[in-house]
C-alpha positions in Angstrom: 54.0 -15.6 5.4 55.3 -14.0 8.7 54.3 -10.7 10.1 57.3 -8.8 8.7 56.6 -10.1 5.2 52.9 -9.1 5.5 53.8 -5.6 6.6 56.3 -5.3 3.7 53.6 -6.5 1.2 51.0 -4.1 2.6 53.4 -1.2 2.3 54.3 -2.1 -1.3 50.6 -2.5 -2.2 49.7 0.8 -0.6 52.5 2.5 -2.6 51.2 1.0 -5.8 47.6 2.1 -5.1 48.9 5.6 -4.3 50.9 5.7 -7.5 47.8 4.7 -9.6 45.7 7.4 -7.9 48.4 10.1 -8.4 48.6 9.3 -12.1 44.9 9.8 -12.4 45.2 13.2 -10.6 48.3 14.4 -12.4 46.5 16.4 -15.1 44.5 18.3 -12.6 47.5 19.1 -10.4 49.6 20.2 -13.4 47.0 22.6 -14.6 46.8 24.5 -11.2 48.1 28.0 -11.3 50.1 27.3 -8.1 53.5 26.3 -7.2 54.0 23.3 -4.9 54.9 25.6 -2.0 51.7 27.7 -2.6 49.6 24.5 -2.7 51.1 23.1 0.4 50.6 26.4 2.1 46.9 26.6 1.0 46.3 23.0 2.3 48.0 23.9 5.6 46.0 27.1 6.1 42.7 25.3 5.3 43.5 22.4 7.7 44.4 24.8 10.5 41.3 27.1 9.9 43.6 30.1 10.4 47.3 30.4 11.1 50.1 32.9 11.3 52.9 33.3 8.8 55.3 32.1 11.5 53.4 28.9 12.0 53.1 28.4 8.3 56.9 28.9 7.9 57.6 26.4 10.7 55.3 23.8 9.0 57.1 24.3 5.7 60.5 24.3 7.3 61.5 27.7 6.1 62.0 31.2 7.6 58.9 33.5 7.9 60.6 35.8 5.3 60.5 33.0 2.8 56.7 32.6 3.2 56.0 36.3 2.5 56.1 35.8 -1.3 54.1 32.6 -1.1 51.4 34.4 0.9 51.5 37.5 -1.3 50.8 35.4 -4.4 48.0 33.4 -2.6 46.4 36.7 -1.6 46.8 38.1 -5.1 45.0 35.1 -6.5 42.1 35.5 -4.1 42.8 32.2 -2.3 43.9 33.5 1.1 43.2 36.6 3.2 45.4 38.3 5.8 43.5 39.8 8.7 44.5 41.3 12.0 44.6 38.9 15.0 42.3 40.3 17.6 44.5 38.7 20.4 47.8 40.1 19.0 47.5 43.1 16.7 51.1 42.7 15.5 50.3 39.3 14.1 48.3 38.7 11.0 46.0 35.7 10.6 45.9 33.8 7.3 42.6 32.3 6.3 41.5 30.6 3.1 38.9 32.5 1.1 35.8 30.8 -0.4 37.7 30.5 -3.6 40.6 28.8 -1.9 38.3 26.4 -0.1 36.5 25.6 -3.3 39.8 24.8 -5.1 40.9 22.4 -2.4 37.4 20.9 -2.2 37.5 20.2 -6.0 40.9 18.4 -5.6 39.6 16.3 -2.7 36.4 15.5 -4.6 38.4 14.3 -7.6 40.2 11.9 -5.3 36.9 10.7 -3.8 35.5 10.2 -7.3 38.5 8.2 -8.4 38.4 5.9 -5.3 34.6 5.4 -5.8 35.2 4.3 -9.4 37.9 1.9 -8.3 35.9 0.5 -5.4 32.8 0.0 -7.7 34.8 -2.7 -9.5 35.1 -4.8 -6.4 32.7 -7.3 -4.9 30.8 -6.7 -1.6 33.0 -9.4 0.0 36.2 -7.6 -1.1 34.8 -4.3 0.1 33.9 -5.7 3.4 37.4 -7.1 3.9 38.9 -3.7 3.0 36.6 -1.9 5.3 37.4 -4.2 8.2 41.2 -3.9 7.5 41.0 -0.1 7.2 39.0 0.1 10.5 41.8 -1.9 12.2 44.4 0.3 10.6 42.7 3.5 11.8 42.4 2.0 15.3 46.1 1.1 15.4 47.0 4.6 14.1 44.9 6.2 16.8 46.6 4.2 19.5 50.0 5.1 18.0 49.1 8.8 18.1 48.2 8.5 21.8 51.7 7.1 22.4 50.4 3.7 23.6 51.6 0.4 22.5 
């Protein structure tokens, strides 16, 4: 098998693994009292630590006006707070509340639990091979991110 065929096979297998994981998580995601836009916003805010409505809007690919309703609903549900930016009083900072952090942590924990269950079914040799392959993948991704070839 040549390199192009191996790459295609890996991409296909990764897609199948992701699909199996998503099916497992679907019931949890469907029961969330959030829209996709709200959930994406919450994840973005948590990953940033804090952000402005403008930065969130740019990340979502919408105008800041469009994020107002999303932010209002997240604040109303107690998942996000708006606070004054000490560096620019005209700008509000968005931060996840403990409740918002806990919700995302539960979703991430569910994913970890599923992967742990799947990986428990594998031999030590198979796990070693996967660990080595993933380490190589991470290394290649880091080089790619730095713009090196």
